N, CA, C and O atoms as a DFTB+ gen file, in Angstrom:
412 C
 N C O
     1  1     -18.965      45.751     -31.997
     2  2     -18.815      45.015     -33.218
     3  2     -19.831      43.875     -33.299
     4  3     -20.404      43.599     -34.352
     5  1     -20.029      43.239     -32.180
     6  2     -20.960      42.113     -32.149
     7  2     -22.388      42.570     -32.461
     8  3     -23.140      41.876     -33.144
     9  1     -22.741      43.745     -31.951
    10  2     -24.077      44.290     -32.207
    11  2     -24.288      44.529     -33.697
    12  3     -25.366      44.254     -34.223
    13  1     -23.265      45.040     -34.380
    14  2     -23.377      45.299     -35.811
    15  2     -23.572      43.991     -36.577
    16  3     -24.403      43.914     -37.482
    17  1     -22.812      42.977     -36.213
    18  2     -22.938      41.682     -36.893
    19  2     -24.322      41.086     -36.651
    20  3     -24.936      40.537     -37.566
    21  1     -24.807      41.195     -35.422
    22  2     -26.136      40.673     -35.099
    23  2     -27.209      41.422     -35.881
    24  3     -28.112      40.811     -36.453
    25  1     -27.103      42.757     -35.903
    26  2     -28.090      43.543     -36.651
    27  2     -28.035      43.225     -38.137
    28  3     -29.073      43.148     -38.795
    29  1     -26.836      43.042     -38.668
    30  2     -26.705      42.713     -40.084
    31  2     -27.358      41.368     -40.385
    32  3     -28.008      41.202     -41.417
    33  1     -27.183      40.427     -39.493
    34  2     -27.791      39.105     -39.690
    35  2     -29.317      39.183     -39.651
    36  3     -29.996      38.441     -40.360
    37  1     -29.858      40.085     -38.822
    38  2     -31.313      40.191     -38.681
    39  2     -31.953      41.019     -39.785
    40  3     -32.987      40.633     -40.329
    41  1     -31.347      42.158     -40.122
    42  2     -32.012      43.095     -41.033
    43  2     -31.266      43.359     -42.322
    44  3     -31.784      44.068     -43.184
    45  1     -30.087      42.827     -42.488
    46  2     -29.336      43.072     -43.718
    47  2     -28.560      44.372     -43.647
    48  3     -28.137      44.792     -42.571
    49  1     -28.374      45.007     -44.790
    50  2     -27.572      46.234     -44.869
    51  2     -28.162      47.383     -44.054
    52  3     -27.425      48.231     -43.552
    53  1     -29.468      47.413     -43.922
    54  2     -30.102      48.493     -43.173
    55  2     -29.708      48.461     -41.697
    56  3     -29.744      49.495     -41.030
    57  1     -29.333      47.290     -41.180
    58  2     -28.945      47.181     -39.784
    59  2     -27.578      47.752     -39.482
    60  3     -27.256      48.003     -38.321
    61  1     -26.768      47.961     -40.502
    62  2     -25.421      48.501     -40.300
    63  2     -25.461      49.992     -39.993
    64  3     -24.677      50.489     -39.185
    65  1     -26.366      50.690     -40.634
    66  2     -26.455      52.137     -40.436
    67  2     -26.946      52.466     -39.044
    68  3     -27.844      51.819     -38.505
    69  1     -26.335      53.485     -38.481
    70  2     -26.799      53.960     -37.179
    71  2     -28.043      54.802     -37.345
    72  3     -28.172      55.560     -38.306
    73  1     -28.936      54.665     -36.423
    74  2     -30.128      55.508     -36.432
    75  2     -29.788      56.806     -35.733
    76  3     -29.040      56.825     -34.755
    77  1     -30.344      57.890     -36.243
    78  2     -30.093      59.183     -35.635
    79  2     -30.716      59.233     -34.254
    80  3     -31.866      58.829     -34.082
    81  1     -29.979      59.723     -33.265
    82  2     -30.552      59.813     -31.920
    83  2     -31.563      60.951     -31.833
    84  3     -31.512      61.911     -32.602
    85  1     -32.447      60.827     -30.912
    86  2     -33.405      61.897     -30.652
    87  2     -34.636      61.821     -31.527
    88  3     -34.784      60.923     -32.356
    89  1     -35.523      62.795     -31.321
    90  2     -36.778      62.802     -32.086
    91  2     -36.546      63.252     -33.528
    92  3     -35.491      63.786     -33.869
    93  1     -37.540      63.027     -34.347
    94  2     -37.471      63.457     -35.745
    95  2     -37.478      64.990     -35.815
    96  3     -38.041      65.637     -34.932
    97  1     -36.872      65.573     -36.833
    98  2     -36.853      67.036     -36.955
    99  2     -38.260      67.608     -37.102
   100  3     -39.115      67.018     -37.762
   101  1     -38.485      68.752     -36.486
   102  2     -39.777      69.431     -36.549
   103  2     -39.777      70.345     -37.774
   104  3     -39.353      71.498     -37.699
   105  1     -40.254      69.821     -38.895
   106  2     -40.207      70.577     -40.142
   107  2     -41.176      71.756     -40.135
   108  3     -40.926      72.761     -40.801
   109  1     -42.261      71.653     -39.405
   110  2     -43.210      72.774     -39.341
   111  2     -42.561      73.966     -38.632
   112  3     -42.678      75.102     -39.093
   113  1     -41.884      73.708     -37.521
   114  2     -41.200      74.779     -36.795
   115  2     -40.104      75.393     -37.661
   116  3     -39.946      76.613     -37.715
   117  1     -39.356      74.534     -38.332
   118  2     -38.285      75.022     -39.209
   119  2     -38.859      75.931     -40.298
   120  3     -38.265      76.960     -40.622
   121  1     -39.995      75.561     -40.857
   122  2     -40.624      76.377     -41.892
   123  2     -41.075      77.733     -41.361
   124  3     -40.918      78.752     -42.034
   125  1     -41.640      77.744     -40.143
   126  2     -42.084      79.014     -39.552
   127  2     -40.899      79.933     -39.277
   128  3     -40.964      81.130     -39.553
   129  1     -39.827      79.382     -38.739
   130  2     -38.661      80.206     -38.422
   131  2     -38.000      80.708     -39.702
   132  3     -37.577      81.862     -39.774
   133  1     -37.912      79.850     -40.703
   134  2     -37.324      80.262     -41.975
   135  2     -38.143      81.376     -42.620
   136  3     -37.577      82.320     -43.171
   137  1     -39.465      81.275     -42.555
   138  2     -40.326      82.326     -43.112
   139  2     -40.145      83.634     -42.349
   140  3     -40.100      84.702     -42.958
   141  1     -40.041      83.563     -41.026
   142  2     -39.833      84.778     -40.235
   143  2     -38.473      85.406     -40.539
   144  3     -38.364      86.628     -40.639
   145  1     -37.451      84.586     -40.685
   146  2     -36.125      85.111     -41.033
   147  2     -36.118      85.740     -42.420
   148  3     -35.486      86.774     -42.634
   149  1     -36.815      85.121     -43.355
   150  2     -36.896      85.669     -44.709
   151  2     -37.556      87.041     -44.689
   152  3     -37.112      87.958     -45.379
   153  1     -38.617      87.181     -43.899
   154  2     -39.299      88.471     -43.797
   155  2     -38.389      89.523     -43.161
   156  3     -38.371      90.674     -43.599
   157  1     -37.642      89.138     -42.141
   158  2     -36.736      90.093     -41.499
   159  2     -35.593      90.485     -42.421
   160  3     -35.210      91.654     -42.465
   161  1     -35.045      89.533     -43.153
   162  2     -33.924      89.829     -44.041
   163  2     -34.345      90.612     -45.276
   164  3     -33.502      91.196     -45.957
   165  1     -35.646      90.631     -45.573
   166  2     -36.134      91.410     -46.710
   167  2     -36.133      92.907     -46.408
   168  3     -36.215      93.726     -47.323
   169  1     -36.042      93.265     -45.132
   170  2     -35.995      94.672     -44.758
   171  2     -34.690      95.296     -45.237
   172  3     -33.678      94.608     -45.374
   173  1     -34.717      96.576     -45.486
   174  2     -33.545      97.295     -45.990
   175  2     -32.670      97.729     -44.819
   176  3     -32.684      98.893     -44.419
   177  1     -31.916      96.789     -44.278
   178  2     -30.981      97.077     -43.194
   179  2     -30.024      95.912     -43.047
   180  3     -30.222      94.843     -43.625
   181  1     -28.985      96.139     -42.265
   182  2     -28.020      95.080     -41.988
   183  2     -28.370      94.437     -40.662
   184  3     -28.778      95.113     -39.718
   185  1     -28.209      93.132     -40.600
   186  2     -28.525      92.382     -39.393
   187  2     -27.310      91.594     -38.942
   188  3     -26.541      91.098     -39.765
   189  1     -27.142      91.482     -37.643
   190  2     -26.232      90.488     -37.088
   191  2     -27.093      89.327     -36.609
   192  3     -28.311      89.455     -36.490
   193  1     -26.455      88.201     -36.338
   194  2     -27.211      87.036     -35.874
   195  2     -27.863      87.329     -34.521
   196  3     -28.973      86.869     -34.255
   197  1     -27.175      88.095     -33.668
   198  2     -27.740      88.436     -32.358
   199  2     -28.971      89.328     -32.516
   200  3     -29.957      89.156     -31.800
   201  1     -28.919      90.274     -33.448
   202  2     -30.082      91.139     -33.685
   203  2     -31.249      90.342     -34.252
   204  3     -32.400      90.574     -33.881
   205  1     -30.960      89.411     -35.142
   206  2     -32.026      88.569     -35.685
   207  2     -32.642      87.696     -34.601
   208  3     -33.860      87.515     -34.567
   209  1     -31.811      87.155     -33.713
   210  2     -32.332      86.338     -32.614
   211  2     -33.238      87.173     -31.716
   212  3     -34.281      86.695     -31.270
   213  1     -32.842      88.429     -31.445
   214  2     -33.667      89.308     -30.618
   215  2     -34.986      89.641     -31.318
   216  3     -36.039      89.667     -30.681
   217  1     -34.928      89.896     -32.627
   218  2     -36.149      90.210     -33.382
   219  2     -37.090      89.009     -33.423
   220  3     -38.308      89.171     -33.339
   221  1     -36.537      87.812     -33.550
   222  2     -37.374      86.612     -33.517
   223  2     -37.975      86.415     -32.130
   224  3     -39.109      85.953     -32.005
   225  1     -37.223      86.762     -31.088
   226  2     -37.728      86.660     -29.721
   227  2     -38.915      87.573     -29.491
   228  3     -39.836      87.222     -28.753
   229  1     -38.903      88.757     -30.122
   230  2     -40.035      89.680     -30.013
   231  2     -41.282      89.106     -30.682
   232  3     -42.406      89.450     -30.316
   233  1     -41.074      88.230     -31.661
   234  2     -42.199      87.594     -32.350
   235  2     -42.651      86.318     -31.653
   236  3     -43.582      85.656     -32.112
   237  1     -41.997      85.969     -30.546
   238  2     -42.381      84.778     -29.806
   239  2     -41.637      83.523     -30.215
   240  3     -42.010      82.423     -29.807
   241  1     -40.593      83.670     -31.013
   242  2     -39.773      82.531     -31.440
   243  2     -38.396      82.681     -30.803
   244  3     -37.537      83.387     -31.332
   245  1     -38.190      82.031     -29.690
   246  2     -36.956      82.191     -28.938
   247  2     -35.868      81.293     -29.503
   248  3     -35.987      80.068     -29.484
   249  1     -34.809      81.910     -30.004
   250  2     -33.640      81.198     -30.513
   251  2     -32.393      81.877     -29.976
   252  3     -32.379      83.088     -29.757
   253  1     -31.357      81.099     -29.769
   254  2     -30.078      81.696     -29.404
   255  2     -29.398      82.214     -30.663
   256  3     -29.827      81.928     -31.781
   257  1     -28.343      82.971     -30.463
   258  2     -27.594      83.493     -31.602
   259  2     -27.020      82.349     -32.422
   260  3     -27.012      82.399     -33.652
   261  1     -26.546      81.333     -31.746
   262  2     -25.956      80.182     -32.437
   263  2     -27.002      79.429     -33.259
   264  3     -26.729      79.015     -34.386
   265  1     -28.198      79.251     -32.695
   266  2     -29.268      78.591     -33.445
   267  2     -29.673      79.428     -34.646
   268  3     -29.971      78.887     -35.711
   269  1     -29.687      80.745     -34.480
   270  2     -30.040      81.630     -35.583
   271  2     -29.041      81.468     -36.719
   272  3     -29.432      81.418     -37.885
   273  1     -27.753      81.386     -36.390
   274  2     -26.735      81.169     -37.421
   275  2     -26.949      79.836     -38.133
   276  3     -26.723      79.726     -39.338
   277  1     -27.387      78.825     -37.382
   278  2     -27.644      77.517     -37.987
   279  2     -28.767      77.615     -39.008
   280  3     -28.696      76.989     -40.066
   281  1     -29.795      78.387     -38.708
   282  2     -30.893      78.571     -39.655
   283  2     -30.466      79.424     -40.841
   284  3     -31.012      79.271     -41.934
   285  1     -29.510      80.313     -40.651
   286  2     -29.075      81.195     -41.730
   287  2     -28.052      80.539     -42.655
   288  3     -27.905      80.954     -43.805
   289  1     -27.357      79.539     -42.174
   290  2     -26.281      78.924     -42.951
   291  2     -26.728      78.448     -44.335
   292  3     -25.997      78.681     -45.298
   293  1     -27.890      77.791     -44.492
   294  2     -28.286      77.344     -45.839
   295  2     -28.631      78.491     -46.790
   296  3     -28.651      78.300     -48.006
   297  1     -28.898      79.656     -46.255
   298  2     -29.242      80.788     -47.116
   299  2     -27.977      81.285     -47.806
   300  3     -27.007      81.649     -47.141
   301  1     -27.984      81.301     -49.105
   302  2     -26.780      81.677     -49.848
   303  2     -26.473      83.167     -49.711
   304  3     -25.304      83.552     -49.753
   305  1     -27.481      84.007     -49.549
   306  2     -27.257      85.447     -49.542
   307  2     -26.869      86.022     -48.202
   308  3     -26.601      87.220     -48.114
   309  1     -26.828      85.220     -47.151
   310  2     -26.513      85.771     -45.844
   311  2     -25.121      85.352     -45.425
   312  3     -24.713      84.205     -45.603
   313  1     -24.406      86.301     -44.866
   314  2     -23.134      86.008     -44.216
   315  2     -22.881      87.102     -43.197
   316  3     -23.586      88.111     -43.166
   317  1     -21.896      86.901     -42.385
   318  2     -21.591      87.890     -41.362
   319  2     -21.214      89.215     -42.005
   320  3     -20.658      89.255     -43.102
   321  1     -21.524      90.289     -41.307
   322  2     -21.174      91.598     -41.838
   323  2     -19.674      91.807     -41.740
   324  3     -19.019      91.279     -40.842
   325  1     -19.141      92.575     -42.666
   326  2     -17.713      92.860     -42.692
   327  2     -17.441      93.975     -41.690
   328  3     -18.152      94.980     -41.686
   329  1     -16.431      93.822     -40.846
   330  2     -16.148      94.874     -39.870
   331  2     -15.492      96.080     -40.531
   332  3     -14.266      96.195     -40.532
   333  1     -16.287      96.966     -41.084
   334  2     -15.771      98.183     -41.699
   335  2     -16.614      99.353     -41.220
   336  3     -17.691      99.173     -40.652
   337  1     -16.117     100.526     -41.453
   338  2     -16.816     101.733     -41.011
   339  2     -17.447     102.489     -42.169
   340  3     -17.897     103.619     -41.982
   341  1     -17.494     101.902     -43.357
   342  2     -18.011     102.632     -44.513
   343  2     -19.473     103.025     -44.342
   344  3     -19.887     104.061     -44.862
   345  1     -20.259     102.239     -43.636
   346  2     -21.672     102.578     -43.467
   347  2     -21.861     103.726     -42.469
   348  3     -22.940     104.317     -42.413
   349  1     -20.838     104.047     -41.688
   350  2     -20.961     105.103     -40.692
   351  2     -20.308     106.412     -41.125
   352  3     -20.385     107.400     -40.395
   353  1     -19.677     106.443     -42.275
   354  2     -18.956     107.637     -42.702
   355  2     -19.904     108.677     -43.281
   356  3     -20.875     108.348     -43.963
   357  1     -19.604     109.928     -42.995
   358  2     -20.359     111.052     -43.542
   359  2     -19.609     111.518     -44.787
   360  3     -18.434     111.872     -44.693
   361  1     -20.261     111.526     -45.957
   362  2     -19.556     111.839     -47.201
   363  2     -18.847     113.191     -47.191
   364  3     -17.750     113.313     -47.736
   365  1     -19.455     114.203     -46.583
   366  2     -18.843     115.536     -46.551
   367  2     -17.531     115.498     -45.768
   368  3     -16.528     116.064     -46.202
   369  1     -17.543     114.843     -44.636
   370  2     -16.335     114.755     -43.813
   371  2     -15.263     113.898     -44.470
   372  3     -14.072     114.173     -44.327
   373  1     -15.682     112.857     -45.191
   374  2     -14.719     112.017     -45.894
   375  2     -14.002     112.827     -46.968
   376  3     -12.781     112.744     -47.100
   377  1     -14.767     113.619     -47.742
   378  2     -14.166     114.464     -48.789
   379  2     -13.208     115.482     -48.200
   380  3     -12.124     115.704     -48.738
   381  1     -13.603     116.099     -47.101
   382  2     -12.749     117.076     -46.431
   383  2     -11.449     116.427     -45.950
   384  3     -10.373     117.008     -46.092
   385  1     -11.550     115.241     -45.390
   386  2     -10.349     114.540     -44.897
   387  2      -9.447     114.129     -46.047
   388  3      -8.224     114.196     -45.924
   389  1     -10.027     113.704     -47.164
   390  2      -9.211     113.329     -48.330
   391  2      -8.477     114.531     -48.910
   392  3      -7.313     114.428     -49.296
   393  1      -9.164     115.674     -48.971
   394  2      -8.502     116.905     -49.467
   395  2      -7.373     117.322     -48.533
   396  3      -6.309     117.754     -48.976
   397  1      -7.622     117.184     -47.237
   398  2      -6.610     117.558     -46.244
   399  2      -5.379     116.644     -46.346
   400  3      -4.241     117.110     -46.282
   401  1      -5.624     115.347     -46.505
   402  2      -4.506     114.403     -46.598
   403  2      -3.753     114.550     -47.929
   404  3      -2.539     114.354     -47.980
   405  1      -4.471     114.894     -48.997
   406  2      -3.832     115.070     -50.307
   407  2      -2.965     116.333     -50.343
   408  3      -1.957     116.380     -51.048
   409  1      -3.357     117.335     -49.593
   410  2      -2.640     118.621     -49.619
   411  2      -1.575     118.649     -48.639
   412  3      -0.870     119.651     -48.522
């Protein structure tokens, strides 16, 4: 509390705010990773965060799955895939099973 009062006396309102710890964000790196993710997501396929992290690693940009999710969070069009089997179903077999269950 004493530190806050001292800082306020020296610098005014700006002294009350805490400074963010650590170095400033690397905006150039963020831009490169975002561009690489955009290029990967433009492909016609489904991605998990782990697959995207592996694909970025092949390009020389090493990120963990958790970091990859952090970069994907601001993107409005990306979210986790839904755990369903619709992408793996064979239409002919599905029709046959539906006819069998209906009869």
